[in-house]
C-alpha positions as CSV (number, residue, x, y, z in Angstrom):
1,X,35.2,-19.7,-62.3
2,X,38.9,-18.7,-61.9
3,X,41.5,-21.3,-61.2
4,X,44.2,-21.4,-58.7
5,X,47.7,-20.4,-59.9
6,X,50.0,-23.3,-60.7
7,X,52.7,-23.7,-58.2
8,X,53.8,-25.9,-55.4
9,X,52.6,-25.3,-51.9
10,X,55.9,-26.5,-50.4
11,X,58.2,-23.9,-51.9
12,X,61.2,-24.4,-54.2
13,X,61.4,-27.4,-56.5
14,X,64.6,-28.8,-58.0
15,X,65.6,-26.7,-61.0
16,X,63.4,-23.8,-59.7
17,X,65.7,-20.8,-60.3
18,X,68.7,-23.1,-59.6
19,X,67.3,-23.8,-56.1
20,X,68.0,-20.3,-54.9
21,X,66.9,-19.4,-51.5
22,X,63.8,-17.2,-51.0
23,X,66.0,-14.6,-49.3
24,X,68.4,-14.5,-52.3
25,X,65.4,-14.2,-54.7
26,X,63.8,-11.4,-52.7
27,X,67.2,-9.6,-52.7
28,X,67.2,-9.9,-56.5
29,X,63.6,-8.5,-56.6
30,X,64.9,-5.4,-54.7
31,X,67.1,-4.9,-57.7
32,X,64.1,-5.3,-60.0
33,X,64.9,-8.8,-61.3
34,X,61.8,-10.0,-63.0
35,X,63.0,-13.6,-63.2
36,X,63.5,-13.7,-59.4
37,X,60.0,-12.3,-59.0
38,X,58.6,-15.0,-61.3
39,X,60.3,-17.7,-59.3
40,X,58.8,-16.4,-56.1
41,X,55.4,-16.2,-57.7
42,X,55.7,-19.7,-59.0
43,X,56.7,-21.0,-55.6
44,X,54.1,-19.3,-53.5
45,X,51.2,-18.0,-55.6
46,X,49.1,-21.2,-54.9
47,X,49.8,-20.9,-51.2
48,X,48.7,-17.3,-51.1
49,X,45.6,-18.0,-53.3
50,X,44.6,-21.0,-51.2
51,X,44.8,-19.1,-47.9
52,X,42.8,-16.2,-49.3
53,X,40.2,-18.6,-50.8
54,X,39.8,-20.4,-47.6
55,X,38.8,-17.2,-45.9
56,X,36.8,-15.3,-48.5
57,X,35.3,-18.4,-50.3
58,X,35.3,-16.5,-53.6
59,X,37.8,-17.4,-56.3
60,X,37.7,-13.9,-57.9
61,X,38.3,-12.1,-54.6
62,X,41.1,-14.6,-53.7
63,X,42.8,-13.9,-57.1
64,X,42.5,-10.1,-56.4
65,X,44.1,-10.6,-53.0
66,X,46.8,-12.8,-54.6
67,X,47.6,-10.2,-57.2
68,X,47.6,-7.3,-54.7
69,X,50.0,-9.2,-52.4
70,X,52.5,-9.9,-55.2
71,X,52.2,-6.4,-56.6
72,X,53.1,-5.1,-53.2
73,X,56.0,-7.5,-53.0
74,X,57.3,-6.2,-56.3
75,X,56.9,-2.6,-55.2
76,X,58.3,-3.0,-51.7
77,X,60.3,-6.3,-51.4
78,X,62.3,-4.8,-48.6
79,X,59.3,-5.3,-46.3
80,X,60.2,-8.9,-46.1
81,X,62.9,-9.4,-43.4
82,X,64.5,-12.8,-43.8
83,X,66.0,-12.5,-40.4
84,X,62.6,-12.5,-38.8
85,X,61.2,-15.6,-40.6
86,X,60.6,-17.5,-43.8
87,X,58.9,-16.1,-46.8
88,X,56.1,-18.7,-47.2
89,X,54.6,-18.1,-43.7
90,X,55.0,-14.4,-44.1
91,X,53.0,-14.4,-47.4
92,X,50.4,-16.7,-45.9
93,X,49.8,-14.4,-42.9
94,X,49.5,-11.4,-45.2
95,X,47.0,-13.3,-47.4
96,X,45.0,-14.3,-44.3
97,X,45.0,-10.8,-43.0
98,X,44.0,-9.2,-46.3
99,X,41.2,-11.8,-46.7
100,X,39.9,-11.1,-43.2
101,X,40.1,-7.3,-43.9
102,X,38.0,-7.9,-47.0
103,X,35.4,-9.9,-45.1
104,X,35.3,-7.2,-42.4
105,X,34.6,-4.6,-45.0
106,X,31.9,-6.7,-46.7
107,X,30.3,-8.4,-43.8
108,X,31.2,-6.8,-40.4
109,X,28.9,-9.2,-38.6
110,X,30.2,-12.5,-40.1
111,X,31.6,-15.0,-37.7
112,X,35.1,-15.9,-38.9
113,X,35.0,-19.1,-36.8
114,X,32.8,-20.5,-39.5
115,X,35.5,-20.2,-42.2
116,X,36.3,-23.6,-43.7
117,X,39.8,-24.4,-45.0
118,X,39.9,-26.2,-48.3
119,X,42.9,-27.0,-50.5
120,X,44.1,-29.6,-53.0
121,X,47.0,-31.5,-51.6
122,X,49.0,-34.7,-52.5
123,X,49.3,-37.5,-49.9
124,X,52.9,-36.5,-48.9
125,X,51.7,-33.0,-48.3
126,X,48.8,-34.3,-46.1
127,X,51.1,-36.4,-44.0
128,X,53.6,-33.5,-43.5
129,X,50.7,-31.2,-42.8
130,X,49.2,-33.6,-40.3
131,X,52.6,-33.9,-38.5
132,X,52.9,-30.1,-38.4
133,X,49.3,-29.8,-37.1
134,X,50.1,-32.3,-34.3
135,X,53.2,-30.3,-33.3
136,X,51.2,-27.1,-33.3
137,X,48.4,-28.7,-31.3
138,X,50.8,-30.1,-28.8
139,X,52.5,-26.7,-28.5
140,X,49.2,-24.9,-28.1
141,X,48.1,-27.4,-25.4
142,X,51.3,-26.8,-23.6
143,X,50.7,-23.1,-23.3
144,X,49.2,-21.5,-20.2
145,X,45.4,-21.2,-20.7
146,X,45.3,-17.4,-20.9
147,X,48.0,-17.4,-23.6
148,X,46.4,-20.2,-25.6
149,X,42.9,-18.5,-25.5
150,X,44.3,-15.2,-26.6
151,X,46.2,-16.8,-29.4
152,X,43.2,-18.8,-30.6
153,X,40.9,-15.7,-30.5
154,X,43.4,-13.8,-32.6
155,X,44.4,-16.4,-35.2
156,X,41.4,-18.7,-35.4
157,X,38.6,-16.2,-34.9
158,X,40.3,-13.2,-36.4
159,X,39.7,-10.9,-33.5
160,X,41.8,-7.8,-33.1
161,X,43.9,-7.4,-30.0
162,X,41.6,-4.7,-28.8
163,X,38.5,-6.9,-29.2
164,X,40.2,-9.7,-27.3
165,X,41.2,-7.3,-24.5
166,X,37.6,-6.0,-24.3
167,X,36.2,-9.6,-24.3
168,X,38.7,-10.7,-21.6
169,X,38.4,-7.5,-19.5
170,X,42.2,-7.2,-19.6
171,X,44.5,-4.4,-20.6
172,X,45.5,-4.3,-24.3
173,X,49.2,-4.5,-23.4
174,X,48.6,-7.7,-21.4
175,X,46.8,-9.3,-24.4
176,X,49.6,-8.3,-26.8
177,X,52.2,-9.8,-24.4
178,X,50.3,-13.0,-24.0
179,X,49.9,-13.4,-27.8
180,X,53.6,-12.7,-28.4
181,X,54.7,-15.1,-25.7
182,X,52.4,-17.8,-27.1
183,X,53.8,-17.2,-30.7
184,X,57.3,-17.5,-29.4
185,X,56.6,-20.7,-27.6
186,X,54.8,-22.2,-30.6
187,X,57.7,-21.2,-32.9
188,X,60.2,-22.8,-30.5
189,X,58.2,-26.0,-30.4
190,X,58.1,-26.1,-34.2
191,X,61.8,-25.5,-34.6
192,X,62.7,-28.7,-32.6
């Protein structure tokens, strides 16, 4: 059985590439700096692997997804836009989406609501994660019901916008607007 890559889920550690920001390291990757790429891999490979593993439940497939994501980061680092968000969530979303795509290719009828999330964490990480979950939960509960339902169907059940629109009997544009508005509201709540 393959093992998870060794890195910290929380991002940079003291002494990790002199504490350089993710944005700076990605900028160095654009110029083909292998040390910068190694630092990003060390920081976030475990996060990417854990997200993929939670969805696909297969260590080998999770490793394949991990390697594919980092290979694409090496080939096209300019795809990350630091002005639009942070690197860790960006990588986690890509990992989740790739894992869901893999499941859809393998098992088109599998219900993604049955996916269990599993990861090794230290106590401080659990406390921080629990606080973040509480903030997200409060932000979700504060959303108008239609926005909350659309967001939950997209992110927790892995439905496409078109599938949500069909299920809700609403236009696709309406669903996209609801999900975007919900994401903005949740992001604002988390930035407080």
